[in-house]
C-alpha positions in Angstrom: 0.0 0.0 0.0 2.8 2.3 0.9 4.5 1.7 -2.5 1.2 2.8 -4.4 1.0 6.0 -2.4 4.7 6.8 -3.2 4.0 6.2 -6.9 1.0 8.4 -6.8 2.9 11.2 -5.1 5.7 10.9 -7.7 3.2 11.1 -10.5 1.5 14.1 -9.0 4.9 15.9 -8.5 5.9 15.3 -12.1 2.5 16.6 -13.3 2.7 19.6 -11.1 6.3 20.3 -12.3 5.1 20.2 -15.9 2.5 22.8 -15.2 4.9 25.1 -13.5 7.4 24.6 -16.3 5.1 26.4 -18.7 3.8 23.4 -20.7 0.3 24.1 -21.5 -2.6 21.9 -22.7 -3.4 22.0 -26.4 -4.7 25.3 -27.6 -7.2 26.4 -30.3 -6.0 26.6 -33.9 -4.2 29.8 -34.9 -4.3 31.3 -38.3 -2.2 34.1 -39.7 -3.5 36.3 -42.5 -1.6 38.9 -44.5 -3.2 42.0 -46.2 -1.7 44.7 -48.4 -3.9 47.5 -46.9 -4.7 48.5 -43.4 -8.3 49.0 -44.4 -8.7 45.5 -45.7 -7.0 44.0 -42.6 -9.4 46.0 -40.3 -12.4 44.8 -42.2 -11.3 41.2 -41.9 -10.6 41.6 -38.2 -14.1 42.9 -37.8 -15.5 39.8 -39.5 -13.2 37.3 -37.6 -14.0 39.0 -34.2 -17.6 37.8 -34.5 -16.7 34.2 -34.4 -13.0 34.0 -33.1 -10.5 35.6 -30.8 -8.1 38.2 -32.3 -4.6 37.3 -31.1 -2.8 40.1 -32.8 -4.6 43.0 -34.5 -3.3 44.3 -37.9 0.4 44.7 -37.1 2.8 46.0 -39.8 4.6 42.9 -41.0 6.7 44.3 -43.8 8.1 47.7 -44.7 9.4 48.8 -48.1 11.6 51.9 -48.0 10.3 52.7 -44.6 6.6 52.6 -45.7 4.3 49.9 -44.3 3.6 47.4 -47.1 1.9 44.4 -45.5 -0.2 43.9 -42.3 -0.5 40.7 -40.3 -3.7 39.5 -38.5 -3.5 36.6 -36.1 -6.7 34.8 -35.2 -7.4 32.0 -32.7 -10.4 29.7 -33.6 
């Protein structure tokens, strides 16, 4: 009986250690979309916000000659 309780305690310690180590359970699917205008990205974000969680809202992804060229939208479903 004592051996079973030691094994259970060891399993609980390992499981607790994994949680504190930052290992998280499976998360929702994430999608990354790219747009060539901020207006288009904002419209898409509005549509996705109705059914999903916006992870990162219309962030400049690419610059050309110091001018924003492409925006990134990250969505969790």
